[in-house]
C-alpha angles and dihedrals in degrees: 000000000000120000110210120200114193110210138166108231092191102043119149092206115095089198091058092045090051093049091048090051091050092052095045092043091052093050092047093046090053092045093239115161112235143156124230111222112199114216094181095064101029120058092192091057091048092049093046092049094049093048095048101047104100116250094243090054096052119100121248093267089056096237114110116215127217143295097062121164128212132176100213100305097339117102112235108173152328135233097283112105100231095051094041094049091047092052092043089052089054089052090050090051091051091051091046091053091050090050091050091052090052090047092050091049091050091048091052090049090049091050090050090051091049091050090052091049091048091049090050091049091049090053089049090050091051089056092046097082090055090049090046090052092049090048092050095042095075090048091051091047090050091048091051090047091051091049092049091048091048091050091048090048091052091051090050090050090050091050091048090048091051091048090050091051091051091050091049092050092051091050091051092051 
């Protein structure tokens, strides 16, 4: 989609210059891509513009004045403010719809990415209990080892205590 704005860069009419500036300013402010087609310096542009402005939109003298706006080959507006602004608004809506479509596509892509991340996190969570078990296993083994060692130590102490008692009894006798 190429918006073409037919202008006369060397017009002597301040009214035409002002209207051209309004159209171009509006398109630039709304970040609409467009091409300026100069009818003052290019006879082909002037001829094309005059031939493609619909008959009912031409002035009484039959020669349309700039600025004239076209979307590709489709006529969008003439130099009168109300028509031009209406057509420019249509162009803004078209661009807005295209931007919305891009936004929707980006949102869908984002959602797909989030689903993938969630799926990856779920898989990681599934592995977590095993990891947790392996992390706790050494601690449990250490605990059992400590308990065994403590029990062995108590037995040794009991045996030493019994031996000490026997020694004491022998000494007394």
